[in-house]
C-alpha positions as a Markdown table, in Angstrom:
| # | Residue | x | y | z |
|---|---|---|---|---|
| 1 | Met | 12.3 | -10.9 | -19.3 |
| 2 | Ser | 12.9 | -7.2 | -19.7 |
| 3 | Arg | 13.7 | -5.1 | -16.7 |
| 4 | Ile | 10.9 | -3.6 | -14.7 |
| 5 | Arg | 10.7 | -1.4 | -11.6 |
| 6 | Leu | 8.5 | -2.4 | -8.7 |
| 7 | Phe | 7.5 | 0.6 | -6.5 |
| 8 | Cys | 6.3 | -0.6 | -3.1 |
| 9 | Leu | 4.1 | 1.6 | -0.7 |
| 10 | Pro | 4.0 | 0.7 | 3.0 |
| 11 | Tyr | 1.1 | 0.4 | 5.4 |
| 12 | Ala | 0.1 | 2.9 | 8.1 |
| 13 | Gly | 2.9 | 3.5 | 10.6 |
| 14 | Ser | 5.6 | 1.7 | 8.6 |
| 15 | Ser | 8.4 | 2.7 | 6.3 |
| 16 | Ala | 10.1 | 1.6 | 3.1 |
| 17 | Met | 12.3 | -0.8 | 5.1 |
| 18 | Ile | 9.4 | -3.4 | 5.4 |
| 19 | Tyr | 10.1 | -4.3 | 1.7 |
| 20 | Tyr | 13.9 | -4.5 | 1.8 |
| 21 | Gln | 14.0 | -8.3 | 2.3 |
| 22 | Trp | 12.0 | -8.8 | -0.9 |
| 23 | Ser | 15.2 | -8.2 | -2.9 |
| 24 | Lys | 16.3 | -11.7 | -1.9 |
| 25 | Phe | 13.2 | -13.2 | -3.5 |
| 26 | Leu | 12.4 | -11.1 | -6.6 |
| 27 | Asp | 13.6 | -11.9 | -10.0 |
| 28 | Lys | 16.9 | -10.2 | -10.9 |
| 29 | Gln | 15.2 | -8.4 | -13.7 |
| 30 | Ile | 12.8 | -6.7 | -11.2 |
| 31 | Asp | 14.3 | -3.5 | -9.6 |
| 32 | Leu | 12.8 | -3.2 | -6.2 |
| 33 | Glu | 12.0 | 0.4 | -5.3 |
| 34 | Pro | 10.6 | 0.8 | -1.8 |
| 35 | Val | 9.0 | 4.2 | -1.5 |
| 36 | Glu | 9.7 | 6.3 | 1.6 |
| 37 | Leu | 6.7 | 8.3 | 2.7 |
| 38 | Ala | 6.9 | 11.6 | 4.6 |
| 39 | Gly | 7.7 | 11.6 | 8.2 |
| 40 | Arg | 9.8 | 8.4 | 8.4 |
| 41 | Gly | 13.2 | 7.0 | 7.5 |
| 42 | Ser | 15.3 | 9.3 | 5.5 |
| 43 | Arg | 12.3 | 11.7 | 5.2 |
| 44 | Ile | 11.6 | 11.9 | 8.9 |
| 45 | Asp | 11.8 | 15.7 | 8.8 |
| 46 | Val | 9.2 | 16.0 | 6.0 |
| 47 | Pro | 5.7 | 17.1 | 7.4 |
| 48 | Leu | 3.1 | 14.3 | 7.6 |
| 49 | Tyr | 0.3 | 14.1 | 5.1 |
| 50 | Asp | -3.1 | 15.6 | 5.5 |
| 51 | Ser | -4.8 | 13.2 | 3.1 |
| 52 | Ile | -4.4 | 10.1 | 1.0 |
| 53 | Tyr | -4.5 | 12.5 | -2.0 |
| 54 | Gly | -1.6 | 14.5 | -0.7 |
| 55 | Ala | 0.3 | 11.3 | -0.1 |
| 56 | Ala | -0.3 | 10.2 | -3.7 |
| 57 | Gln | 0.8 | 13.5 | -5.0 |
| 58 | Asp | 4.0 | 13.3 | -3.0 |
| 59 | Val | 4.8 | 9.8 | -4.2 |
| 60 | Phe | 4.2 | 10.9 | -7.8 |
| 61 | Arg | 6.7 | 13.7 | -7.4 |
| 62 | Ser | 9.3 | 11.3 | -6.0 |
| 63 | Ile | 9.0 | 8.6 | -8.7 |
| 64 | Lys | 8.1 | 10.5 | -11.9 |
| 65 | Glu | 11.7 | 10.9 | -13.1 |
| 66 | Gln | 12.2 | 7.1 | -12.9 |
| 67 | Ile | 9.2 | 6.0 | -15.0 |
| 68 | Lys | 9.6 | 8.0 | -18.2 |
| 69 | Asp | 11.3 | 5.3 | -20.3 |
| 70 | Glu | 11.0 | 2.0 | -18.3 |
| 71 | Pro | 8.1 | -0.3 | -17.5 |
| 72 | Tyr | 7.1 | -0.4 | -13.9 |
| 73 | Ala | 4.5 | -1.8 | -11.5 |
| 74 | Ile | 3.2 | -0.7 | -8.1 |
| 75 | Phe | 2.5 | -2.6 | -4.9 |
| 76 | Gly | 0.7 | -1.1 | -1.9 |
| 77 | His | -0.4 | -2.8 | 1.3 |
| 78 | Ser | -3.3 | -1.6 | 3.4 |
| 79 | Met | -3.0 | 2.3 | 3.5 |
| 80 | Gly | -0.5 | 1.9 | 0.7 |
| 81 | Ser | -3.1 | 0.3 | -1.5 |
| 82 | Trp | -5.3 | 3.4 | -1.5 |
| 83 | Ile | -2.2 | 5.6 | -2.0 |
| 84 | Ala | -1.4 | 3.4 | -5.0 |
| 85 | Phe | -5.0 | 3.7 | -6.3 |
| 86 | Glu | -4.9 | 7.5 | -6.2 |
| 87 | Leu | -1.3 | 7.5 | -7.5 |
| 88 | Tyr | -2.6 | 5.8 | -10.7 |
| 89 | Tyr | -4.8 | 8.9 | -11.4 |
| 90 | Glu | -1.9 | 11.3 | -10.7 |
| 91 | Leu | 0.1 | 9.3 | -13.4 |
| 92 | Val | -2.8 | 9.4 | -15.9 |
| 93 | Arg | -3.3 | 13.2 | -15.4 |
| 94 | Ser | 0.5 | 13.7 | -16.0 |
| 95 | Gly | 0.5 | 12.0 | -19.3 |
| 96 | Leu | 3.3 | 9.7 | -18.2 |
| 97 | Arg | 3.3 | 6.0 | -19.1 |
| 98 | Pro | 0.9 | 4.0 | -16.9 |
| 99 | Pro | 2.0 | 1.1 | -14.8 |
| 100 | Glu | 2.1 | -2.4 | -16.3 |
| 101 | His | 0.4 | -3.8 | -13.2 |
| 102 | Ile | -0.8 | -2.7 | -9.8 |
| 103 | Phe | -1.0 | -5.0 | -6.7 |
| 104 | Phe | -3.6 | -3.8 | -4.1 |
| 105 | Ser | -2.9 | -5.7 | -0.9 |
| 106 | Gly | -4.8 | -6.0 | 2.4 |
| 107 | Asn | -7.6 | -3.5 | 1.9 |
| 108 | Arg | -11.2 | -3.2 | 0.8 |
| 109 | Ala | -12.2 | -1.4 | -2.4 |
| 110 | Pro | -11.7 | 2.4 | -1.9 |
| 111 | His | -15.4 | 3.4 | -2.3 |
| 112 | Leu | -16.2 | 1.2 | 0.7 |
| 113 | Asn | -14.3 | 3.3 | 3.3 |
| 114 | Val | -17.7 | 4.7 | 4.4 |
| 115 | Lys | -18.4 | 1.2 | 5.9 |
| 116 | Arg | -15.9 | 1.7 | 8.7 |
| 117 | Asn | -17.7 | 1.5 | 12.0 |
| 118 | Lys | -14.9 | 2.4 | 14.4 |
| 119 | Leu | -12.3 | 5.2 | 14.1 |
| 120 | Ile | -8.9 | 4.4 | 15.6 |
| 121 | His | -7.0 | 7.6 | 15.1 |
| 122 | Asn | -8.8 | 9.6 | 17.7 |
| 123 | Leu | -9.0 | 7.0 | 20.5 |
| 124 | Pro | -7.5 | 7.8 | 23.9 |
| 125 | Glu | -3.9 | 6.7 | 24.3 |
| 126 | Asn | -4.5 | 3.3 | 26.0 |
| 127 | Glu | -7.3 | 2.4 | 23.7 |
| 128 | Phe | -5.3 | 3.4 | 20.6 |
| 129 | Lys | -2.4 | 1.3 | 21.8 |
| 130 | Asp | -4.7 | -1.8 | 22.3 |
| 131 | Ala | -6.3 | -1.3 | 18.9 |
| 132 | Ile | -3.0 | -1.1 | 17.1 |
| 133 | Leu | -1.4 | -4.0 | 18.9 |
| 134 | Glu | -4.4 | -6.2 | 18.3 |
| 135 | Met | -4.1 | -5.7 | 14.6 |
| 136 | Gly | -0.4 | -6.7 | 14.6 |
| 137 | Gly | 2.4 | -5.3 | 12.5 |
| 138 | Thr | 3.6 | -2.9 | 15.2 |
| 139 | Pro | 6.0 | -4.0 | 17.9 |
| 140 | Lys | 4.8 | -3.4 | 21.5 |
| 141 | Glu | 8.2 | -1.7 | 22.1 |
| 142 | Val | 6.9 | 1.3 | 20.1 |
| 143 | Phe | 4.5 | 2.1 | 23.0 |
| 144 | Glu | 6.8 | 1.1 | 25.8 |
| 145 | Asp | 9.9 | 3.0 | 24.9 |
| 146 | Asp | 9.5 | 6.7 | 25.3 |
| 147 | Thr | 11.9 | 7.6 | 22.5 |
| 148 | Leu | 10.1 | 5.3 | 20.0 |
| 149 | Lys | 6.7 | 6.3 | 21.3 |
| 150 | Asn | 7.4 | 10.0 | 20.7 |
| 151 | Ile | 8.5 | 9.3 | 17.2 |
| 152 | Phe | 6.1 | 6.7 | 16.0 |
| 153 | Val | 2.8 | 7.1 | 17.8 |
| 154 | Pro | 2.1 | 10.5 | 16.2 |
| 155 | Leu | 3.1 | 9.0 | 12.8 |
| 156 | Ile | 0.7 | 6.0 | 13.3 |
| 157 | Arg | -2.1 | 8.3 | 14.4 |
| 158 | Ser | -1.6 | 10.5 | 11.4 |
| 159 | Asp | -1.6 | 7.6 | 9.0 |
| 160 | Tyr | -4.8 | 6.2 | 10.4 |
| 161 | Lys | -6.3 | 9.6 | 10.3 |
| 162 | Ile | -5.8 | 10.1 | 6.6 |
| 163 | Thr | -6.8 | 6.5 | 5.9 |
| 164 | Glu | -10.0 | 6.7 | 8.0 |
| 165 | Lys | -11.0 | 10.1 | 6.5 |
| 166 | Tyr | -10.3 | 9.1 | 2.9 |
| 167 | Leu | -13.3 | 9.6 | 0.7 |
| 168 | Tyr | -13.3 | 8.1 | -2.7 |
| 169 | Thr | -14.3 | 10.6 | -5.5 |
| 170 | Ala | -16.7 | 9.0 | -7.9 |
| 171 | Gly | -16.5 | 9.4 | -11.6 |
| 172 | Lys | -13.0 | 8.3 | -12.2 |
| 173 | Ser | -12.1 | 6.3 | -15.3 |
| 174 | Lys | -11.4 | 2.6 | -14.7 |
| 175 | Leu | -7.9 | 1.3 | -14.3 |
| 176 | Ala | -6.6 | 0.2 | -17.6 |
| 177 | Cys | -3.6 | -1.7 | -16.4 |
| 178 | Gly | -3.5 | -5.2 | -15.0 |
| 179 | Val | -4.7 | -5.5 | -11.4 |
| 180 | Thr | -4.3 | -8.1 | -8.6 |
| 181 | Ile | -5.9 | -8.0 | -5.2 |
| 182 | Leu | -4.1 | -9.8 | -2.4 |
| 183 | Cys | -5.7 | -10.6 | 0.9 |
| 184 | Gly | -5.1 | -12.8 | 4.0 |
| 185 | Lys | -7.5 | -15.6 | 4.5 |
| 186 | Glu | -8.0 | -14.6 | 8.2 |
| 187 | Asp | -8.3 | -10.9 | 7.6 |
| 188 | Lys | -11.5 | -9.2 | 8.7 |
| 189 | Ile | -12.0 | -7.8 | 5.2 |
| 190 | Thr | -14.9 | -9.7 | 3.7 |
| 191 | Lys | -14.8 | -11.5 | 0.3 |
| 192 | Asp | -17.5 | -9.1 | -0.9 |
| 193 | Asp | -15.3 | -6.1 | 0.0 |
| 194 | Ile | -12.5 | -7.6 | -1.9 |
| 195 | Glu | -14.6 | -8.4 | -5.0 |
| 196 | Glu | -15.7 | -4.7 | -5.1 |
| 197 | Trp | -12.3 | -3.7 | -6.4 |
| 198 | Asn | -13.6 | -5.0 | -9.8 |
| 199 | Ala | -15.8 | -1.9 | -9.9 |
| 200 | His | -12.6 | 0.1 | -10.6 |
| 201 | Val | -10.9 | -1.9 | -13.3 |
| 202 | Leu | -11.5 | -2.4 | -17.0 |
| 203 | Lys | -10.2 | -6.0 | -17.0 |
| 204 | Lys | -11.3 | -8.2 | -14.2 |
| 205 | Ala | -8.8 | -8.3 | -11.4 |
| 206 | Glu | -7.2 | -11.5 | -10.2 |
| 207 | Ile | -7.9 | -12.1 | -6.5 |
| 208 | Val | -5.3 | -14.1 | -4.6 |
| 209 | Tyr | -5.6 | -15.3 | -0.9 |
| 210 | Phe | -2.7 | -16.2 | 1.3 |
| 211 | Asn | -2.6 | -17.8 | 4.8 |
| 212 | Gly | -2.7 | -15.3 | 7.6 |
| 213 | Gly | -4.5 | -12.2 | 8.7 |
| 214 | His | -4.0 | -8.5 | 7.8 |
| 215 | Phe | -0.2 | -8.7 | 7.8 |
| 216 | Phe | 0.0 | -11.9 | 5.7 |
| 217 | Ile | 2.8 | -10.3 | 3.7 |
| 218 | Tyr | 5.2 | -11.1 | 6.6 |
| 219 | Gln | 4.1 | -14.7 | 6.9 |
| 220 | Asn | 4.3 | -15.4 | 3.2 |
| 221 | Val | 7.2 | -13.4 | 1.8 |
| 222 | Gly | 8.2 | -16.3 | -0.5 |
| 223 | Ser | 4.7 | -17.0 | -1.8 |
| 224 | Val | 3.8 | -13.3 | -2.3 |
| 225 | Thr | 7.1 | -12.5 | -4.1 |
| 226 | Ser | 6.8 | -15.7 | -6.2 |
| 227 | Tyr | 3.3 | -14.5 | -7.4 |
| 228 | Ile | 4.7 | -11.1 | -8.2 |
| 229 | Asn | 7.6 | -12.6 | -10.1 |
| 230 | Gln | 5.2 | -14.7 | -12.3 |
| 231 | Thr | 2.9 | -11.8 | -12.9 |
| 232 | Leu | 5.6 | -9.4 | -13.9 |
| 233 | Arg | 7.2 | -12.0 | -16.2 |
| 234 | Asn | 3.9 | -12.1 | -18.1 |
| 235 | Cys | 3.8 | -8.3 | -18.3 |
| 236 | Val | 7.2 | -7.8 | -19.8 |
| 237 | Cys | 8.4 | -11.1 | -21.1 |
């Protein structure tokens, strides 16, 4: 197997660190590259994004020097999946080599964002807290500790704002690379919403379900990374 980079994009309110443990499970030929988004981790002083498009442009600038001569793949969970989707078009416009494969995880097809019935980002503080904790993935200490609250709650609100206000632009060319859609069996995203990703790909996407809800990637680290290993072996064997 030839070497391949795997760029991983986090979900709303999280950082690159959610992927660090994957290095224990991925093939040695896969170079794990967790991407740090603005406003968190080592980039905490960088202004937050005003749109999914702005996030994709920022990620493109941060990885473009790493993908000129080597094969690579992209993984994005939840908000990260839509950033990954728009990142693909930034890469196409740049003329750089496209990814070998993209893994879209824990999200409906991008053109279905108009189906969202409830907006979370503009809820009053207590309702916002309840909504975020109900979904999981965010420790309750984030809302109970004043220091953590002051740092992370504005970040989480901002991420949900750009996700909830994201509007897919029709007329894009279809993704020419390999595509996999990953989803939790107990997630609220419907099977039809997942199937709709195929409207955006040239070759039918593989759809893989794992036990768990929206944050199934925590419950199934071994299974998810095993699937990634096998898929990327087939890409660059």
